[in-house]
PDB file with one MODEL, atoms N, CA, C and O in Angstrom:
MODEL        1
ATOM      1  N   UNK A   1     -20.810  50.027  49.199  1.00  0.00           N
ATOM      2  CA  UNK A   1     -20.795  49.937  50.566  1.00  0.00           C
ATOM      3  C   UNK A   1     -19.923  48.935  51.048  1.00  0.00           C
ATOM      4  O   UNK A   1     -19.974  47.841  50.484  1.00  0.00           O
ATOM      5  N   UNK A   2     -19.117  49.102  52.002  1.00  0.00           N
ATOM      6  CA  UNK A   2     -18.275  48.002  52.531  1.00  0.00           C
ATOM      7  C   UNK A   2     -18.692  47.760  54.011  1.00  0.00           C
ATOM      8  O   UNK A   2     -19.439  48.531  54.613  1.00  0.00           O
ATOM      9  N   UNK A   3     -18.172  46.666  54.538  1.00  0.00           N
ATOM     10  CA  UNK A   3     -18.467  46.324  55.890  1.00  0.00           C
ATOM     11  C   UNK A   3     -17.652  47.068  56.897  1.00  0.00           C
ATOM     12  O   UNK A   3     -17.804  46.804  58.089  1.00  0.00           O
ATOM     13  N   UNK A   4     -16.792  47.987  56.507  1.00  0.00           N
ATOM     14  CA  UNK A   4     -15.958  48.776  57.448  1.00  0.00           C
ATOM     15  C   UNK A   4     -15.871  50.213  56.965  1.00  0.00           C
ATOM     16  O   UNK A   4     -16.179  50.474  55.802  1.00  0.00           O
ATOM     17  N   UNK A   5     -15.479  51.127  57.779  1.00  0.00           N
ATOM     18  CA  UNK A   5     -15.328  52.527  57.416  1.00  0.00           C
ATOM     19  C   UNK A   5     -13.918  52.709  57.000  1.00  0.00           C
ATOM     20  O   UNK A   5     -13.032  52.392  57.793  1.00  0.00           O
ATOM     21  N   UNK A   6     -13.627  53.182  55.851  1.00  0.00           N
ATOM     22  CA  UNK A   6     -12.397  53.372  55.337  1.00  0.00           C
ATOM     23  C   UNK A   6     -11.739  54.675  55.921  1.00  0.00           C
ATOM     24  O   UNK A   6     -12.300  55.304  56.818  1.00  0.00           O
ATOM     25  N   UNK A   7     -10.563  55.052  55.400  1.00  0.00           N
ATOM     26  CA  UNK A   7      -9.814  56.198  55.830  1.00  0.00           C
ATOM     27  C   UNK A   7     -10.649  57.495  55.644  1.00  0.00           C
ATOM     28  O   UNK A   7     -10.861  58.250  56.592  1.00  0.00           O
ATOM     29  N   UNK A   8     -11.069  57.707  54.514  1.00  0.00           N
ATOM     30  CA  UNK A   8     -11.776  58.977  54.133  1.00  0.00           C
ATOM     31  C   UNK A   8     -12.727  58.696  52.960  1.00  0.00           C
ATOM     32  O   UNK A   8     -12.674  57.682  52.264  1.00  0.00           O
ATOM     33  N   UNK A   9     -13.549  59.642  52.825  1.00  0.00           N
ATOM     34  CA  UNK A   9     -14.505  59.499  51.622  1.00  0.00           C
ATOM     35  C   UNK A   9     -15.379  58.198  51.820  1.00  0.00           C
ATOM     36  O   UNK A   9     -15.136  57.161  51.202  1.00  0.00           O
ATOM     37  N   UNK A  10     -16.359  58.320  52.678  1.00  0.00           N
ATOM     38  CA  UNK A  10     -17.284  57.152  52.772  1.00  0.00           C
ATOM     39  C   UNK A  10     -18.788  57.672  52.505  1.00  0.00           C
ATOM     40  O   UNK A  10     -19.627  57.855  53.387  1.00  0.00           O
ATOM     41  N   UNK A  11     -18.967  57.870  51.146  1.00  0.00           N
ATOM     42  CA  UNK A  11     -20.319  58.432  50.772  1.00  0.00           C
ATOM     43  C   UNK A  11     -21.413  57.375  50.986  1.00  0.00           C
ATOM     44  O   UNK A  11     -21.181  56.166  50.956  1.00  0.00           O
ATOM     45  N   UNK A  12     -22.652  57.930  51.211  1.00  0.00           N
ATOM     46  CA  UNK A  12     -23.738  57.125  51.335  1.00  0.00           C
ATOM     47  C   UNK A  12     -24.442  57.182  49.966  1.00  0.00           C
ATOM     48  O   UNK A  12     -25.209  58.119  49.747  1.00  0.00           O
ATOM     49  N   UNK A  13     -24.232  56.260  49.053  1.00  0.00           N
ATOM     50  CA  UNK A  13     -24.624  56.375  47.641  1.00  0.00           C
ATOM     51  C   UNK A  13     -26.119  56.127  47.509  1.00  0.00           C
ATOM     52  O   UNK A  13     -26.738  55.658  48.464  1.00  0.00           O
ATOM     53  N   UNK A  14     -26.706  56.416  46.396  1.00  0.00           N
ATOM     54  CA  UNK A  14     -28.101  56.202  45.973  1.00  0.00           C
ATOM     55  C   UNK A  14     -28.356  54.688  46.153  1.00  0.00           C
ATOM     56  O   UNK A  14     -29.412  54.267  46.627  1.00  0.00           O
ATOM     57  N   UNK A  15     -27.389  53.924  45.773  1.00  0.00           N
ATOM     58  CA  UNK A  15     -27.649  52.418  45.808  1.00  0.00           C
ATOM     59  C   UNK A  15     -27.622  51.927  47.219  1.00  0.00           C
ATOM     60  O   UNK A  15     -28.391  51.017  47.530  1.00  0.00           O
ATOM     61  N   UNK A  16     -26.797  52.452  48.116  1.00  0.00           N
ATOM     62  CA  UNK A  16     -26.861  52.156  49.465  1.00  0.00           C
ATOM     63  C   UNK A  16     -28.135  52.569  50.185  1.00  0.00           C
ATOM     64  O   UNK A  16     -28.637  51.832  51.034  1.00  0.00           O
ATOM     65  N   UNK A  17     -28.647  53.714  49.862  1.00  0.00           N
ATOM     66  CA  UNK A  17     -29.855  54.375  50.373  1.00  0.00           C
ATOM     67  C   UNK A  17     -31.052  53.438  49.867  1.00  0.00           C
ATOM     68  O   UNK A  17     -31.949  53.158  50.662  1.00  0.00           O
ATOM     69  N   UNK A  18     -31.074  53.021  48.747  1.00  0.00           N
ATOM     70  CA  UNK A  18     -32.123  52.184  48.139  1.00  0.00           C
ATOM     71  C   UNK A  18     -32.082  50.834  48.783  1.00  0.00           C
ATOM     72  O   UNK A  18     -33.140  50.231  48.964  1.00  0.00           O
ATOM     73  N   UNK A  19     -30.967  50.330  49.131  1.00  0.00           N
ATOM     74  CA  UNK A  19     -30.906  48.983  49.827  1.00  0.00           C
ATOM     75  C   UNK A  19     -31.455  49.112  51.276  1.00  0.00           C
ATOM     76  O   UNK A  19     -32.101  48.197  51.785  1.00  0.00           O
ATOM     77  N   UNK A  20     -31.188  50.243  51.907  1.00  0.00           N
ATOM     78  CA  UNK A  20     -31.743  50.443  53.234  1.00  0.00           C
ATOM     79  C   UNK A  20     -33.328  50.503  53.094  1.00  0.00           C
ATOM     80  O   UNK A  20     -34.059  49.863  53.850  1.00  0.00           O
ATOM     81  N   UNK A  21     -33.767  51.252  52.154  1.00  0.00           N
ATOM     82  CA  UNK A  21     -35.221  51.299  51.827  1.00  0.00           C
ATOM     83  C   UNK A  21     -35.795  49.838  51.629  1.00  0.00           C
ATOM     84  O   UNK A  21     -36.888  49.548  52.114  1.00  0.00           O
ATOM     85  N   UNK A  22     -35.057  48.933  50.921  1.00  0.00           N
ATOM     86  CA  UNK A  22     -35.578  47.601  50.777  1.00  0.00           C
ATOM     87  C   UNK A  22     -35.692  46.912  52.128  1.00  0.00           C
ATOM     88  O   UNK A  22     -36.481  45.976  52.254  1.00  0.00           O
ATOM     89  N   UNK A  23     -34.932  47.337  53.159  1.00  0.00           N
ATOM     90  CA  UNK A  23     -34.965  46.739  54.408  1.00  0.00           C
ATOM     91  C   UNK A  23     -36.021  47.356  55.310  1.00  0.00           C
ATOM     92  O   UNK A  23     -36.110  46.953  56.469  1.00  0.00           O
ATOM     93  N   UNK A  24     -36.753  48.218  54.896  1.00  0.00           N
ATOM     94  CA  UNK A  24     -37.911  48.933  55.512  1.00  0.00           C
ATOM     95  C   UNK A  24     -37.605  50.204  56.135  1.00  0.00           C
ATOM     96  O   UNK A  24     -38.456  50.732  56.852  1.00  0.00           O
ATOM     97  N   UNK A  25     -36.386  50.798  55.921  1.00  0.00           N
ATOM     98  CA  UNK A  25     -36.176  52.152  56.449  1.00  0.00           C
ATOM     99  C   UNK A  25     -36.800  53.165  55.503  1.00  0.00           C
ATOM    100  O   UNK A  25     -36.964  52.920  54.308  1.00  0.00           O
ATOM    101  N   UNK A  26     -37.132  54.275  56.062  1.00  0.00           N
ATOM    102  CA  UNK A  26     -37.600  55.396  55.293  1.00  0.00           C
ATOM    103  C   UNK A  26     -36.466  56.264  54.887  1.00  0.00           C
ATOM    104  O   UNK A  26     -35.804  56.852  55.742  1.00  0.00           O
ATOM    105  N   UNK A  27     -36.198  56.376  53.541  1.00  0.00           N
ATOM    106  CA  UNK A  27     -35.009  57.148  53.077  1.00  0.00           C
ATOM    107  C   UNK A  27     -35.399  58.155  52.066  1.00  0.00           C
ATOM    108  O   UNK A  27     -36.510  58.065  51.544  1.00  0.00           O
ATOM    109  N   UNK A  28     -34.563  59.129  51.735  1.00  0.00           N
ATOM    110  CA  UNK A  28     -34.702  60.052  50.630  1.00  0.00           C
ATOM    111  C   UNK A  28     -33.525  59.771  49.726  1.00  0.00           C
ATOM    112  O   UNK A  28     -32.408  60.202  50.010  1.00  0.00           O
ATOM    113  N   UNK A  29     -33.759  59.050  48.635  1.00  0.00           N
ATOM    114  CA  UNK A  29     -32.730  58.779  47.707  1.00  0.00           C
ATOM    115  C   UNK A  29     -32.057  59.999  46.945  1.00  0.00           C
ATOM    116  O   UNK A  29     -30.978  59.940  46.355  1.00  0.00           O
ATOM    117  N   UNK A  30     -32.874  61.114  47.054  1.00  0.00           N
ATOM    118  CA  UNK A  30     -32.398  62.331  46.384  1.00  0.00           C
ATOM    119  C   UNK A  30     -31.297  62.945  47.236  1.00  0.00           C
ATOM    120  O   UNK A  30     -30.485  63.701  46.702  1.00  0.00           O
ATOM    121  N   UNK A  31     -31.224  62.652  48.572  1.00  0.00           N
ATOM    122  CA  UNK A  31     -30.283  63.147  49.417  1.00  0.00           C
ATOM    123  C   UNK A  31     -28.993  62.355  49.463  1.00  0.00           C
ATOM    124  O   UNK A  31     -28.072  62.766  50.168  1.00  0.00           O
ATOM    125  N   UNK A  32     -28.871  61.244  48.755  1.00  0.00           N
ATOM    126  CA  UNK A  32     -27.743  60.477  48.617  1.00  0.00           C
ATOM    127  C   UNK A  32     -26.499  61.317  48.026  1.00  0.00           C
ATOM    128  O   UNK A  32     -26.658  62.226  47.211  1.00  0.00           O
ATOM    129  N   UNK A  33     -25.368  60.955  48.474  1.00  0.00           N
ATOM    130  CA  UNK A  33     -24.106  61.673  48.031  1.00  0.00           C
ATOM    131  C   UNK A  33     -23.765  61.163  46.658  1.00  0.00           C
ATOM    132  O   UNK A  33     -24.111  60.021  46.353  1.00  0.00           O
ATOM    133  N   UNK A  34     -23.091  61.948  45.778  1.00  0.00           N
ATOM    134  CA  UNK A  34     -22.512  61.431  44.600  1.00  0.00           C
ATOM    135  C   UNK A  34     -21.493  60.519  44.789  1.00  0.00           C
ATOM    136  O   UNK A  34     -20.672  60.679  45.693  1.00  0.00           O
ATOM    137  N   UNK A  35     -21.454  59.493  43.963  1.00  0.00           N
ATOM    138  CA  UNK A  35     -20.359  58.392  44.027  1.00  0.00           C
ATOM    139  C   UNK A  35     -20.003  58.011  42.634  1.00  0.00           C
ATOM    140  O   UNK A  35     -20.818  57.955  41.714  1.00  0.00           O
ATOM    141  N   UNK A  36     -18.639  57.735  42.531  1.00  0.00           N
ATOM    142  CA  UNK A  36     -18.185  57.176  41.295  1.00  0.00           C
ATOM    143  C   UNK A  36     -17.198  56.066  41.737  1.00  0.00           C
ATOM    144  O   UNK A  36     -16.554  56.167  42.781  1.00  0.00           O
ATOM    145  N   UNK A  37     -17.101  54.992  40.895  1.00  0.00           N
ATOM    146  CA  UNK A  37     -16.230  53.912  41.203  1.00  0.00           C
ATOM    147  C   UNK A  37     -14.702  54.481  41.187  1.00  0.00           C
ATOM    148  O   UNK A  37     -14.296  55.313  40.376  1.00  0.00           O
ATOM    149  N   UNK A  38     -13.989  53.935  42.143  1.00  0.00           N
ATOM    150  CA  UNK A  38     -12.582  54.377  42.261  1.00  0.00           C
ATOM    151  C   UNK A  38     -11.754  53.872  41.100  1.00  0.00           C
ATOM    152  O   UNK A  38     -11.996  52.805  40.535  1.00  0.00           O
ATOM    153  N   UNK A  39     -10.782  54.672  40.775  1.00  0.00           N
ATOM    154  CA  UNK A  39      -9.790  54.267  39.817  1.00  0.00           C
ATOM    155  C   UNK A  39      -8.760  53.415  40.354  1.00  0.00           C
ATOM    156  O   UNK A  39      -7.919  53.932  41.089  1.00  0.00           O
ATOM    157  N   UNK A  40      -8.700  52.081  40.072  1.00  0.00           N
ATOM    158  CA  UNK A  40      -7.827  51.274  40.789  1.00  0.00           C
ATOM    159  C   UNK A  40      -6.342  51.429  40.497  1.00  0.00           C
ATOM    160  O   UNK A  40      -5.473  51.069  41.290  1.00  0.00           O
ATOM    161  N   UNK A  41      -6.095  52.001  39.280  1.00  0.00           N
ATOM    162  CA  UNK A  41      -4.760  52.288  38.971  1.00  0.00           C
ATOM    163  C   UNK A  41      -4.216  53.412  39.883  1.00  0.00           C
ATOM    164  O   UNK A  41      -3.097  53.330  40.390  1.00  0.00           O
ATOM    165  N   UNK A  42      -5.017  54.435  40.071  1.00  0.00           N
ATOM    166  CA  UNK A  42      -4.514  55.537  40.907  1.00  0.00           C
ATOM    167  C   UNK A  42      -4.400  55.154  42.283  1.00  0.00           C
ATOM    168  O   UNK A  42      -3.510  55.646  42.977  1.00  0.00           O
ATOM    169  N   UNK A  43      -5.357  54.177  42.825  1.00  0.00           N
ATOM    170  CA  UNK A  43      -5.229  53.616  44.211  1.00  0.00           C
ATOM    171  C   UNK A  43      -3.920  52.922  44.301  1.00  0.00           C
ATOM    172  O   UNK A  43      -3.167  53.191  45.236  1.00  0.00           O
ATOM    173  N   UNK A  44      -3.588  52.037  43.385  1.00  0.00           N
ATOM    174  CA  UNK A  44      -2.353  51.166  43.471  1.00  0.00           C
ATOM    175  C   UNK A  44      -1.151  52.106  43.463  1.00  0.00           C
ATOM    176  O   UNK A  44      -0.251  51.960  44.289  1.00  0.00           O
ATOM    177  N   UNK A  45      -1.123  53.076  42.534  1.00  0.00           N
ATOM    178  CA  UNK A  45      -0.060  54.027  42.550  1.00  0.00           C
ATOM    179  C   UNK A  45       0.281  54.832  43.870  1.00  0.00           C
ATOM    180  O   UNK A  45       1.403  55.189  44.229  1.00  0.00           O
ATOM    181  N   UNK A  46      -0.871  55.032  44.488  1.00  0.00           N
ATOM    182  CA  UNK A  46      -0.744  55.846  45.790  1.00  0.00           C
ATOM    183  C   UNK A  46      -0.447  54.972  47.040  1.00  0.00           C
ATOM    184  O   UNK A  46      -0.268  55.479  48.148  1.00  0.00           O
ATOM    185  N   UNK A  47      -0.402  53.625  46.808  1.00  0.00           N
ATOM    186  CA  UNK A  47      -0.149  52.714  47.863  1.00  0.00           C
ATOM    187  C   UNK A  47      -1.337  52.345  48.707  1.00  0.00           C
ATOM    188  O   UNK A  47      -1.167  51.821  49.808  1.00  0.00           O
ATOM    189  N   UNK A  48      -2.545  52.602  48.226  1.00  0.00           N
ATOM    190  CA  UNK A  48      -3.757  52.339  49.116  1.00  0.00           C
ATOM    191  C   UNK A  48      -4.267  50.998  48.859  1.00  0.00           C
ATOM    192  O   UNK A  48      -5.169  50.576  49.583  1.00  0.00           O
ATOM    193  N   UNK A  49      -3.791  50.257  47.892  1.00  0.00           N
ATOM    194  CA  UNK A  49      -4.289  48.788  47.758  1.00  0.00           C
ATOM    195  C   UNK A  49      -3.424  47.803  48.388  1.00  0.00           C
ATOM    196  O   UNK A  49      -2.207  47.984  48.382  1.00  0.00           O
ATOM    197  N   UNK A  50      -3.926  46.813  48.912  1.00  0.00           N
ATOM    198  CA  UNK A  50      -3.202  45.728  49.489  1.00  0.00           C
ATOM    199  C   UNK A  50      -3.408  44.418  48.863  1.00  0.00           C
ATOM    200  O   UNK A  50      -4.502  44.121  48.384  1.00  0.00           O
ATOM    201  N   UNK A  51      -2.385  43.609  48.845  1.00  0.00           N
ATOM    202  CA  UNK A  51      -2.566  42.297  48.233  1.00  0.00           C
ATOM    203  C   UNK A  51      -3.552  41.482  49.031  1.00  0.00           C
ATOM    204  O   UNK A  51      -3.766  41.715  50.221  1.00  0.00           O
ATOM    205  N   UNK A  52      -4.152  40.511  48.347  1.00  0.00           N
ATOM    206  CA  UNK A  52      -5.211  39.651  49.037  1.00  0.00           C
ATOM    207  C   UNK A  52      -4.566  38.863  50.219  1.00  0.00           C
ATOM    208  O   UNK A  52      -5.226  38.514  51.198  1.00  0.00           O
ATOM    209  N   UNK A  53      -3.258  38.608  50.071  1.00  0.00           N
ATOM    210  CA  UNK A  53      -2.678  37.828  51.249  1.00  0.00           C
ATOM    211  C   UNK A  53      -2.447  38.693  52.368  1.00  0.00           C
ATOM    212  O   UNK A  53      -1.997  38.138  53.370  1.00  0.00           O
ATOM    213  N   UNK A  54      -2.667  40.008  52.428  1.00  0.00           N
ATOM    214  CA  UNK A  54      -2.488  40.874  53.553  1.00  0.00           C
ATOM    215  C   UNK A  54      -3.531  40.617  54.556  1.00  0.00           C
ATOM    216  O   UNK A  54      -3.358  40.939  55.732  1.00  0.00           O
ATOM    217  N   UNK A  55      -4.662  40.020  54.120  1.00  0.00           N
ATOM    218  CA  UNK A  55      -5.809  39.763  55.045  1.00  0.00           C
ATOM    219  C   UNK A  55      -5.881  38.317  55.509  1.00  0.00           C
ATOM    220  O   UNK A  55      -6.855  37.930  56.154  1.00  0.00           O
ATOM    221  N   UNK A  56      -4.915  37.543  55.209  1.00  0.00           N
ATOM    222  CA  UNK A  56      -4.849  36.195  55.720  1.00  0.00           C
ATOM    223  C   UNK A  56      -4.803  36.148  57.233  1.00  0.00           C
ATOM    224  O   UNK A  56      -4.103  36.943  57.862  1.00  0.00           O
ATOM    225  N   UNK A  57      -5.515  35.257  57.801  1.00  0.00           N
ATOM    226  CA  UNK A  57      -5.483  35.130  59.238  1.00  0.00           C
ATOM    227  C   UNK A  57      -6.610  35.984  59.928  1.00  0.00           C
ATOM    228  O   UNK A  57      -6.850  35.908  61.133  1.00  0.00           O
ATOM    229  N   UNK A  58      -7.268  36.791  59.063  1.00  0.00           N
ATOM    230  CA  UNK A  58      -8.396  37.596  59.723  1.00  0.00           C
ATOM    231  C   UNK A  58      -9.767  36.826  59.382  1.00  0.00           C
ATOM    232  O   UNK A  58      -9.982  36.292  58.294  1.00  0.00           O
ATOM    233  N   UNK A  59     -10.585  36.843  60.370  1.00  0.00           N
ATOM    234  CA  UNK A  59     -11.921  36.250  60.220  1.00  0.00           C
ATOM    235  C   UNK A  59     -11.837  34.660  60.199  1.00  0.00           C
ATOM    236  O   UNK A  59     -10.816  34.010  60.421  1.00  0.00           O
ATOM    237  N   UNK A  60     -13.021  34.184  59.911  1.00  0.00           N
ATOM    238  CA  UNK A  60     -13.120  32.665  59.999  1.00  0.00           C
ATOM    239  C   UNK A  60     -13.642  32.228  58.637  1.00  0.00           C
ATOM    240  O   UNK A  60     -14.532  32.854  58.062  1.00  0.00           O
ATOM    241  N   UNK A  61     -13.070  31.148  58.142  1.00  0.00           N
ATOM    242  CA  UNK A  61     -13.559  30.536  56.946  1.00  0.00           C
ATOM    243  C   UNK A  61     -14.298  29.165  57.274  1.00  0.00           C
ATOM    244  O   UNK A  61     -13.694  28.233  57.805  1.00  0.00           O
ATOM    245  N   UNK A  62     -15.591  29.102  56.940  1.00  0.00           N
ATOM    246  CA  UNK A  62     -16.244  27.885  57.330  1.00  0.00           C
ATOM    247  C   UNK A  62     -15.904  26.766  56.392  1.00  0.00           C
ATOM    248  O   UNK A  62     -16.045  26.934  55.180  1.00  0.00           O
ATOM    249  N   UNK A  63     -15.457  25.613  56.892  1.00  0.00           N
ATOM    250  CA  UNK A  63     -15.056  24.529  55.923  1.00  0.00           C
ATOM    251  C   UNK A  63     -16.237  23.991  55.199  1.00  0.00           C
ATOM    252  O   UNK A  63     -16.085  23.465  54.097  1.00  0.00           O
ATOM    253  N   UNK A  64     -17.424  24.096  55.769  1.00  0.00           N
ATOM    254  CA  UNK A  64     -18.638  23.610  55.083  1.00  0.00           C
ATOM    255  C   UNK A  64     -19.751  24.722  55.280  1.00  0.00           C
ATOM    256  O   UNK A  64     -19.988  25.171  56.401  1.00  0.00           O
ATOM    257  N   UNK A  65     -20.352  25.103  54.267  1.00  0.00           N
ATOM    258  CA  UNK A  65     -21.382  26.067  54.295  1.00  0.00           C
ATOM    259  C   UNK A  65     -22.673  25.400  54.800  1.00  0.00           C
ATOM    260  O   UNK A  65     -23.153  24.463  54.161  1.00  0.00           O
ATOM    261  N   UNK A  66     -23.259  25.862  55.944  1.00  0.00           N
ATOM    262  CA  UNK A  66     -24.506  25.181  56.409  1.00  0.00           C
ATOM    263  C   UNK A  66     -25.659  25.411  55.417  1.00  0.00           C
ATOM    264  O   UNK A  66     -25.829  26.506  54.882  1.00  0.00           O
ATOM    265  N   UNK A  67     -26.418  24.383  55.198  1.00  0.00           N
ATOM    266  CA  UNK A  67     -27.574  24.501  54.425  1.00  0.00           C
ATOM    267  C   UNK A  67     -28.869  24.736  55.266  1.00  0.00           C
ATOM    268  O   UNK A  67     -29.795  25.444  54.872  1.00  0.00           O
ATOM    269  N   UNK A  68     -28.849  24.097  56.428  1.00  0.00           N
ATOM    270  CA  UNK A  68     -29.992  24.148  57.259  1.00  0.00           C
ATOM    271  C   UNK A  68     -29.491  24.828  58.572  1.00  0.00           C
ATOM    272  O   UNK A  68     -28.476  24.436  59.148  1.00  0.00           O
ATOM    273  N   UNK A  69     -30.253  25.862  59.012  1.00  0.00           N
ATOM    274  CA  UNK A  69     -29.969  26.563  60.213  1.00  0.00           C
ATOM    275  C   UNK A  69     -30.258  25.657  61.463  1.00  0.00           C
ATOM    276  O   UNK A  69     -31.172  24.834  61.415  1.00  0.00           O
ATOM    277  N   UNK A  70     -29.518  25.801  62.525  1.00  0.00           N
ATOM    278  CA  UNK A  70     -29.942  25.068  63.656  1.00  0.00           C
ATOM    279  C   UNK A  70     -31.206  25.551  64.264  1.00  0.00           C
ATOM    280  O   UNK A  70     -31.516  26.736  64.137  1.00  0.00           O
ATOM    281  N   UNK A  71     -31.981  24.694  64.936  1.00  0.00           N
ATOM    282  CA  UNK A  71     -33.219  24.994  65.430  1.00  0.00           C
ATOM    283  C   UNK A  71     -33.262  26.281  66.309  1.00  0.00           C
ATOM    284  O   UNK A  71     -34.179  27.096  66.212  1.00  0.00           O
ATOM    285  N   UNK A  72     -32.180  26.419  67.202  1.00  0.00           N
ATOM    286  CA  UNK A  72     -32.143  27.533  68.164  1.00  0.00           C
ATOM    287  C   UNK A  72     -31.914  28.842  67.510  1.00  0.00           C
ATOM    288  O   UNK A  72     -32.082  29.875  68.158  1.00  0.00           O
ATOM    289  N   UNK A  73     -31.513  28.872  66.173  1.00  0.00           N
ATOM    290  CA  UNK A  73     -31.205  30.087  65.527  1.00  0.00           C
ATOM    291  C   UNK A  73     -32.527  30.735  64.943  1.00  0.00           C
ATOM    292  O   UNK A  73     -32.482  31.848  64.419  1.00  0.00           O
ATOM    293  N   UNK A  74     -33.702  30.016  65.043  1.00  0.00           N
ATOM    294  CA  UNK A  74     -34.849  30.349  64.488  1.00  0.00           C
ATOM    295  C   UNK A  74     -35.809  31.100  65.485  1.00  0.00           C
ATOM    296  O   UNK A  74     -36.965  31.407  65.195  1.00  0.00           O
ATOM    297  N   UNK A  75     -35.251  31.341  66.593  1.00  0.00           N
ATOM    298  CA  UNK A  75     -36.142  31.974  67.683  1.00  0.00           C
ATOM    299  C   UNK A  75     -36.440  33.329  67.357  1.00  0.00           C
ATOM    300  O   UNK A  75     -37.143  34.005  68.109  1.00  0.00           O
TER     301      UNK A  75
ENDMDL
END
């Protein structure tokens, strides 16, 4: 499962369904779609892979990972 929806083929795998069950949702793992890991060589040959540098400038990188949350975040 990724944090975004790709172009096509976004199956809800058994692993994803189980992770939602861990969060308290009622799920039917038997209803999950079949999923297999992508063949990265085929993806690269078809031009669907991007270099890591293609995502530079997107998002925010924290210079220091906070260890303690601010008090107002615990509400």
